[in-house]
N, C-alpha and C positions, 0 to 999 in steps of 0.2 A: 612314496607317495599314494595319499590312503583314497584316488578318485578311482575311479571303474565305472562304465560303457556294460552295460547289460543289452546285449542285440537282441532288442524283445522289445516288443509292446505287449506283449502279452499282463495281464494288469494281474494276474493271480499269480504267476511264474515271478513276478517283480517283487509281489508283497512276500511270497516264499526265498526269497534269493535276500529281501533290505534285512528281512530276520536275521538271515543265519550269517550278512553278514553287519550287525551292529557296528563297526568301528569305520567301513568304509562311507563314503557319500559314493549311493550306485544311483546311476542317471539310467532313465530308456532312451528308447532309438527316439524317443520324442523331444524326449528333453533338450539334445541335443540339434534339436532340427534334421533330423533325416527321415525323410517320409517314402521314399522310393519301397519299393515291394521286393526284396529276395527271390532269387527267385534257387528254394532250394533243390535239386537238381542231382544230387550225390544217391549213391547205392545203399550208403550205413549213413547210422548215427552222429560219427566222427567226422563223414564227408561231411555232412551237412552241417555242423556244428562251425567244421571252419569255414563254411562255404560263408556264414553271418558274420563272421568274426570277420574274417579279411573282407570282408565289402565294406563292414564299420571304418576298421584300417582306412583302405582307402579315403574312406569319406573324413576322417577326423585329421588325418593327414591336410586335406585341401584346406580346412579348418585354423588347420597349426594349435590344434588342442593334443593336449601329452597327456595319456592318460592307460588304464588299461584296461584291457577289452574282454568281456567275457560272453559266450555262449554259447544253450545248447539246445540239443537237439533231443528227445526222447520220447520212449513209445512202448503201448506196449506190446507182449510178445505172445503169443494162446500157441500153447504146441502143440494143438491138436488139428490146428490152421496152419498149420505149417509155418507157425512164427506172424502171423498175420496180426493186427495190424501192422504192425513193426514200424516203419519209416511214414508210412501212411497215417497213422492212430486219429491224428487233430482233423482227417479229411475221408475218413473212413467210407461214409455213406454221404461224401461231396463235399460241402462250404465249409469247414469247422463247427458243426452242429453237434455239441454233444451230446445231445438227448438221440437226437438221429445214428451217431455212432453207435452209441447204447443198445439201442432198439436192434442194427444190422448184428451187432455181437453177440446178443442174445438168441440172434434169429439164425445165425448161421453155426451156432454150439449146441443146437438146439436136440437132436441126436447123437449127439459126444458124449460118451463117460468118461474123457478124459478132460479135465478139466483148470490142469496145471497153466501157467501162465505165472510171467515174469515183468517188469517194469526193467526200461532200460535207461540209461542219460548217460550221454560223453557230452564233458566242456570242454570246450575248446576255450584259451587263452593266450592273449595275445601281450606281451610285455609292450612300457610305451617303448623301447627298439628293435620291435618285431618279432620277435622271440615266438616262435610259437610252440604251444605244451596242450594235452590232453588227456583229461581225466575220466573215468568212467565208474559208474555207480548200478548196482542191480540188485531190486529184491524180489525175490520168488515168495508165489504162491496159487489162487485159485481165483476160476470167474466163478460167485453165486451164481443163483437163478434167477436171481429177482435185484433190483433195485434196494440197498439196505443203508439206511443212515443218510445224510443230507450235507454231511462236509466235506470237505476236498471240489476240486472240479473233476471234469473229465470221463474219467471211468472207477472216479473212485468209488463210488458207490456200487460197485461191483465187482473190487477186490480184495478178496481177503488173503491177508498178511498173517504169512506160519507164522515169521519174525512174533509178530503181537499177538496170535491168536485172534485178531479181531479185522472187520474190515474195515476201509481208511475209512469210508462213509461216515463211521462213528468214533475216526478219531478223533484229536485233538490237532492242531498244527504244529505240538511240540510232538505228542507221541508219532504222528505220522513222519516230523522231519529226523527221529532219530533212526529208523530205521532205511526212507524211503531211498529210492535210485537218484534222485537230485540230492539228499542229503547226504550221501555218503559221494557223490561224486565232489558235491560242495567243501565235503569234511577235506578235503585231500585239496581242492585248491585251497584254504584255509590255511590246512598245514603250509603249503609251497610259498604263500604271501608273506606267513610270518616267519620263515626263514632266510628272505633274503637281505 
């Protein structure tokens, strides 16, 4: 079965995952008519990923749709800020405003010498018969003191990848995917799916 429902309507995330799963039909929540808000009240990335995947599973079961479900929860963890913004990365400064989030992060780090950070991604995969699997990916780096480049989204223009020796904001999508937290988690998903 090569149909996978991505428990998201985030256009950037959908585009990134579609490019990494070229042999699968990837559908968003909008595509299947799931219009409800999912309350992500977990305390970890993996808990939130499972909440989204399970809510989607309940919905597709009610519509008699047979498909794999993939969800992810990801964020930026800054060591000097006790791993904040963490699970609150998308709404760090309020309601999903990337620029406000970046401005707040730079402000919080103003007097900090340690700028070590990592992006973390947990992906939850639910099979058509309800088996649940979790895959994690992580990429280490540092937070720059100003925005650099215009590629990517979210905090990418502030994140200097130590794997690439380059800011994600200056990376092509292919470069970023080769080391990114989401790319690393998704590689495990792809490997798992290819072995069943």
